[in-house]
N, C-alpha and C positions, 0 to 999 in steps of 0.2 A: 439668499444664497450663501453658502458657507465658503465661498472661493471668489476671487476675482482674476480673470486671465486678460493679459494684455501683451502687446509687443512693445518692447523698450530698446533703447540704445545703452549698452553697458559702457558708460564713459570712465570707468575706474582706471583703465589703462589703454593708452592709444597705440596703435601698431605703427610700424615704420613709415607707412604711407599717410599716416595721420588719421586712418579710419578707426572705428570702434565696432566691436562685434554686436550684431543685432540678436536679441535673444527673446524667448518667450518667458514672460513673467507669471508666476502663479502665486497668488496671495492666499493662503490657506487660513481661514478665520476660525475653522472649527477646533475644538479642544481648548485646553487652558492656555497653551503656548501658540501664538500666531506665528506662522513660518512663511518665509518667502523663498521660492526656489526659482532659479533661472536656468534656462535650457538653451544651449548654443543651437543656432540655426544655420550655421556655415555662411552666413552672409555679412560682410563688412561694409559699412558705410561711414561717410563723415557726418558730422552733426548737421550740416547745411543739407546734404543729400537726403538724410533720414527725415528732416522736416519737410523737405519737398515732396518725397514719395509716400511718407506715412502720416505725418502730422497735419500738413496743409496740402493735400493732393488737389483740392478744388481750386487752388490759386494758379494751377498751370495744367495745361494738357499734357499728360503723361504719354510718351511714346517709347517705342523700342525697348532697350533694356530696363529702363525705369518702369515702364508699365509691366513688364514681365515680373520684376521684383515686387511691385505692389500686388499683383494677383497672387504671387506665391505666398506672400505674408497673409493676405486675406484668407487664403485656403488653410494655412496652418492655424490661424486664429479660429476659424470657423470649425475646423476639425476639433480643436482643442475643447472648445465650448461644447460641441455635441457630445464628445466623449464624457465630459464632466456632468452634463445634463443627464445622461443615461444612468448614472450612478445614483442609486437611492440614497446612500450615504457617502459623501466625497471622501475617498481615500487616495493619498497622494501616490502610494506606491502602486496601486491598481491603475490610477491615471497614467502614470509613467509608462507602465506596461502597455496599455492600450494606445497611447499616443504615438509611441515610437515603433510599433510594429507595422508590417505591411497591411494595407487595407484588406487584402484577401484572407489575412489571418483570422478574421472573424468567423469565417464559415469553413475554416480548414480544420479537418479532424486531427491530423498529426500534430499541428500547432497545439491544440487543446490537450492532446495526450502528453506532449512534452512539458507542459505547464504542470500537469499532475505529477508526472515522473520527477521533474526537478523539485517541486514542493516536497515530495517524500524523501528524496535524497537529502535535502536541506535538513529535514526533520529527523534524519537517521533511520527512517523506515525503509531499509533496504529491500526487504522481502516484498513489501507492497509495491515499490518502485518497479521491481522485477516482474510482478504479475501484470502491471500495465504495460511493460515492454513486450512480454509474451503475446498479450492480447493484440497489441499494435501490429507485431510481426505477422500474426495469424491473419488479421484483416488485410494487411498489405499484399500477403500472398494471394488471397482470394481477389482482391481488387485488381491486382496486375494480371493474373492468369485468366480470370473469367470475366472481367470487365474492361480490360486493356487500359486501366487507369493507375498510374503510379500513385502511391500512398501520399506523396507530396501534394498531389493535385486532388485528393479525395475530399469532397465537401459533405457536410451534414445533409444537405438538399438530396444528395444522391442516395443516401442510406434510408430508403423507404421500406415499407413492409415486404414488398417483393424481393428487394435487395437482401434483406434479413433471411427470408425463407431460402433463397438461393444460397446464401452463406451457410445456412444450416445443412442443406443438402450436400454442399461441398465438404463440409467437415465430416459428415457421415460416410461419405465416399471415401474419405481418408482413414476411416475406421476410428474416428474420434468418438468419444462417448458423449451421451447427452449431458452428462455432468460437466465436461470440458466445455461444451457449447453454452451451457447455462453460466458457467464462471465468466467466460469471454464476453458473452452478450450483457450480462450484469454489469461488467466493467465498463463496456461501451456506453450502456445506459447511465452511469455515473457521469462520464465525460459529456454526454448530451445535456444532462441536468446542469452541469457546471457552466456549459455554454449559454444555456437558457437563462440561468441565474445572473449571468454576467451581461445579459442583454445583447449577447453577440449574435444570436439566432432566435427565430421566432418559435414559440412553443407550438405553434400550428403544424411545424413539420415533425413534431415528435413521434416516432414510429412505433412506440411501446404502449401497451395498456389495452383497454377494452376495444374490441373490434379492430385491433391492430395486431402487431407481432406479439406473440406470447412466448416468453422465455421459458424453456422447458423446465418442468418441476420434477426433480428426481428424488426418490426415496433413498436417503442415505443408508448404505449397507454398513451395519455395524460390525467391526471386526474384532472377534474376542476369542481366546482359547478358553475351554473349559478346564475344570480342575485336572482331569485325566491327562489332557494335552500339556498343560502347564508342567505336571510332574514329569511327563516324557521329556519335554525340553529342558527342564532343569536337571534331570539325571543323564542326559545324553553325553556320549564321549566325543569330544571334538578332535579333529585331526591336526590343528595347528594353533599357534598363538593368536592369530587373527580371529579365528572363530571363537576361541575363549574370550577374548576381549569383547567381542560383539555380543556374546551370550551374557557376559557379566554386566555389561551396561544396559542390556535390554531388561534384565531382571532388577538392576538398580532402579531403573525407571519405574517398573511394575511395583517394587517394594516401596517407592517413595510417592505412593498415590497417583501412579501414572504420570510422573513429572516429565514435562516436555524435555526434548534433547537440548534445545536452546537454553533453557533454564539450568540444565545440568552443566552445560559449558560456562554459564555465567556464575555459578555457585563459587563463593569466595569463602576462605577459611574464617573471615571475620563473621559470616553468617552462622557459624557453628557455635553453640553455647551449650556445654556439658553433653547432654543426651539427646540433643535436638538441633535442628537447624531451621532458620526462617528465611523466606524469600518472597518477592513479588513476581507473579506470572508475567513474563514479557509480552505474551500475546495479547493480554487484556489490560496492560498497565495504562496505555494511552487512551483506551476507550471508555474508561469510567472515571468520574471525578472523585469517587470514594476508592481509596486504594486499600485493598484487603491483603493483609500479610498472610502467607501460608506457613504453617509450622508442621515439620515432619519429625517424627520422633525416630531416632536412630536404633536399628536392631544389630545384633551380632553380624548379620550378613551384610547390611549396607555399611557398617564400620569396617568390615573386612575389604570391601570394594575400595573405600577411600584409602585404607592403608596400603592397598595393593598398587592402586593408579594414582594416588595423590601426589602432588608435588612435595618433595621431602623438606623443603624449607618452610613449609606450612604458612606461607604468606601469599597474598594475592589470590588467584583462582586456584580452586582445589584440584581441578583436572588439568593436565597439559593438552588442552584442545585449542584454546586461544591464549593470546598474550596480551598484557595490558598496554603494550606498545603498538598493538594492531590497530589499524583504522577500522571504522565501522563496516566499510566494504570488505576488508580483509577478514574481519571477525565473521561477517555473514558467510563468505566463501568457506572458511574453515569449518564452521558449524554444519554447513550443507554437506561438505565433503565427508566429515565424520558421520553424519546421519546416513549418507549414501553407503559409507564403508560398513556401518553396522547392518543395514538393511541387506547388503550383498551376501554378507557372510552368515546372517541369521537364516536367510532363504536357503542357502546351501545346506545348512544344518537341517532345516525343515524338510527339504526335499528328500534327504537320506532316511528321515525317520517317520515318514507317513503323516507329516504335519502339513497344514495349509501352505501351499507354495507362495502365496502372495503375503505372507506374514510380514510385518515391517514394524518399526518403532512405534507407529500409530496404534498397533495392536496392544501395546503394553498398557496404555492409559485405559482402553476399553475392557481388557482383561481384568485390570484392578477393579473397575466399576462393577462388572457383571458378577465376578466372583465374590465381591464384598456383599453384594445384594444376596447371593446365594448363600452366604455364610450368616445371613440374618441382620446385616447392617440396615439401619433405616435409611429412607431416602434423603432425610435432612443431613444425616452424617455424611453420606456420599456427595451431596450437593456442596457441602462445606469442603470436603476433601478435594473436590475437583475444581473449587473456586468459581462455581457458576453464580451468576447474577441473582438468580431466583430459582425456586423449586421447579417451576414450569419447564425451565431449560434443561434441568436434570431428567424430568419425565420424558421430554422429547428425546433426550439422549439415549434413553433405554428403548425407545419405540423401535420395533422391527426385529429385535433379536432376543426376546425374552420367552419365545415359545417353548424352548428347551428347559429353561428355568421354571416355567409354570408346569410342565410335566414332572420334573423332579420334585417340585413342591407338592403336587398332587399324590405322588407316590410315597410321601413321607407323612401324610395326614394321620395314618393309623400307626405310626411309629410312637407309641406312648412312652 
């Protein structure tokens, strides 16, 4: 074992009544540095009492309060050893979390969701934390209204195949898409896997997989404007400054290889060198060990957008979307609000000009990709421009929306 667990009397400082605090001692032998940690048990005993109750209990028949203290200490020591034994590799931080939680937390869905949410917040993954919050809120609504069970009492055992099928029907009745259902149930599956990996629940109750609940598989609908629609949007007359700004930033994203709006907000003047700028894509930065820098060459148009909306002191962030003094949570909210602002106004423009009404910032990236392909760019070039991990990702990216491109290509075969 890489640890030793024991109950000790901490005699470094006596209390006014002459008693000392009883503590749980964990001696962690793993790693290069041996560590000893003491955990308070809210029990104070004199040296004599401690020896009577814990060290030499066989010398006297314990009764009353002394017996209760002995039993309490035995329960604590047994639980501590059990929690430690269940860990494949002893980890003091995980041990602390398991030891001082309620015994019911092992099988509690909300408890494990909260663990994931807090972990992501700690790692500044605000968006990921929000997605877990949305899923938990949806599960809580179903559990409360259809199962008469508050989410605080919801256990993993309760979420069986039938439960998940009923949840799916519940979501469909609320006009939620299969895509949303898939996102939420995949998130729940991650939490299930975490609880199993932590040895908090048995894998026997896992409700996903073969002959169990099947998470809906939906075909991603690729959203892209063709060349004609792009020209219409670019040439359209706007009715106010808000629409102009939305259009400008949509085309800035398009002209910068479909740059994500979060990356636009995070762009700094220090990233710009002469006729280009370089950045790391925020969405994939933490997901890959090999960090790939993306380089965008500036054009007259993209230079004009920076000149028009860029901070005049040319230090810090290029655009006045977020501030260096903002916390990660505030930055997340500001970027989300700016994206929503752009989407709202670009939709108003589209509605007046016979363009797809569901156009959004998401379309700029796909429009760049499809129109690059139609103009003869290679799949390898587009894959690099989009910062995809490999060519197969790019091929899947185009699946489902290239019928029109194939028709256009067929019609150009005799254009010698």
